C-alpha positions as CSV (number, residue, x, y, z in Angstrom):
1,X,0.0,0.0,0.0
2,X,1.5,3.4,-0.9
3,X,2.4,5.8,1.9
4,X,0.2,8.8,2.5
5,X,2.3,11.5,4.2
6,X,1.3,12.9,7.5
7,X,2.9,15.7,9.5
8,X,5.3,14.4,12.2
9,X,5.7,10.9,10.8
10,X,9.2,9.5,10.9
11,X,9.8,7.9,7.5
12,X,12.5,6.1,5.5
13,X,12.7,6.7,1.8
14,X,14.7,4.2,-0.2
15,X,14.8,5.2,-3.9
16,X,15.2,2.9,-6.9
17,X,19.0,3.5,-6.8
18,X,19.2,2.3,-3.2
19,X,19.8,5.7,-1.6
20,X,18.2,6.0,1.8
21,X,16.9,9.2,3.4
22,X,15.4,9.1,6.9
23,X,13.7,11.8,8.9
24,X,10.6,13.6,10.1
25,X,7.8,14.7,7.7
26,X,8.0,18.5,8.1
27,X,5.5,19.8,5.5
28,X,2.8,18.1,3.5
29,X,1.0,19.2,0.3
30,X,-0.6,17.5,-2.6
31,X,2.4,18.4,-4.8
32,X,5.1,17.1,-2.5
33,X,6.1,16.6,1.1
34,X,9.4,17.4,2.8
35,X,11.5,15.1,5.0
36,X,13.6,16.9,7.6
37,X,17.1,15.2,7.6
38,X,19.0,17.7,9.8
39,X,18.6,20.7,12.1
40,X,21.2,23.0,13.5
41,X,21.0,26.1,15.7
42,X,21.7,29.5,14.1
43,X,24.4,31.7,15.4
44,X,23.5,35.1,17.0
45,X,24.1,37.1,13.7
46,X,21.7,34.8,11.8
47,X,19.0,35.1,14.5
48,X,19.3,38.9,14.5
49,X,18.7,38.8,10.7
50,X,15.6,36.5,11.0
51,X,14.5,36.4,14.7
52,X,11.3,34.3,14.0
53,X,13.5,31.2,13.2
54,X,16.1,30.0,15.7
55,X,17.2,26.9,13.7
56,X,18.2,25.9,10.2
57,X,16.3,22.9,8.8
58,X,17.7,20.8,6.0
59,X,14.8,19.3,4.0
60,X,14.4,16.8,1.2
61,X,11.5,17.1,-1.3
62,X,9.5,13.9,-2.1
63,X,7.1,14.1,-5.0
64,X,4.0,11.9,-5.3
65,X,5.4,9.6,-8.0
66,X,8.0,8.4,-5.3
67,X,5.6,8.1,-2.3
68,X,5.4,4.3,-2.9
69,X,9.2,4.1,-2.0
70,X,8.6,5.7,1.4
71,X,8.2,3.5,4.5
72,X,6.4,4.7,7.6
73,X,8.4,4.1,10.8
74,X,6.5,5.9,13.6
75,X,4.8,9.2,14.6
76,X,5.9,11.7,17.2
77,X,2.5,11.6,18.8
78,X,2.7,7.8,19.3
79,X,6.2,8.2,20.6
80,X,5.2,10.8,23.2
81,X,2.1,8.8,24.3
82,X,4.3,5.8,24.9
83,X,6.8,7.9,27.0
84,X,3.9,9.3,29.1
85,X,2.4,5.8,29.6
86,X,5.7,4.4,30.7
87,X,6.2,7.4,33.1
88,X,2.8,6.8,34.7
89,X,3.3,3.1,35.0
90,X,6.7,3.5,36.7
91,X,5.4,6.1,39.1
92,X,5.8,5.2,42.8
93,X,4.5,7.3,45.7
94,X,7.0,8.7,48.1
95,X,7.7,6.7,51.3
96,X,5.4,7.7,54.2
97,X,3.2,9.8,52.0
98,X,-0.5,9.4,52.0
99,X,-1.9,7.0,49.4
100,X,-2.6,8.2,45.9
101,X,-6.2,8.3,45.0
102,X,-7.3,5.4,42.8
């Protein structure tokens, strides 16, 4: 089944030549979607020139004719939900503290 891009998916794109690109889906449109393959912080001079963006993002375009080569790995939302669930399951009340409500 061909991949339908969704924002915040982590994907792996292996093209017909065997080149692999992995990263987060950063932008989605009917014409293409972008895969974020790198992020770096801007220096103070660059931030002064464009204060609304604090980081530089390196993106790769993927057009619809190649979407069948893209493999879904995970989504940020699912990843965050799993971390939260683990934190709640591992929680232990402090010693000598009143019991937590059930």
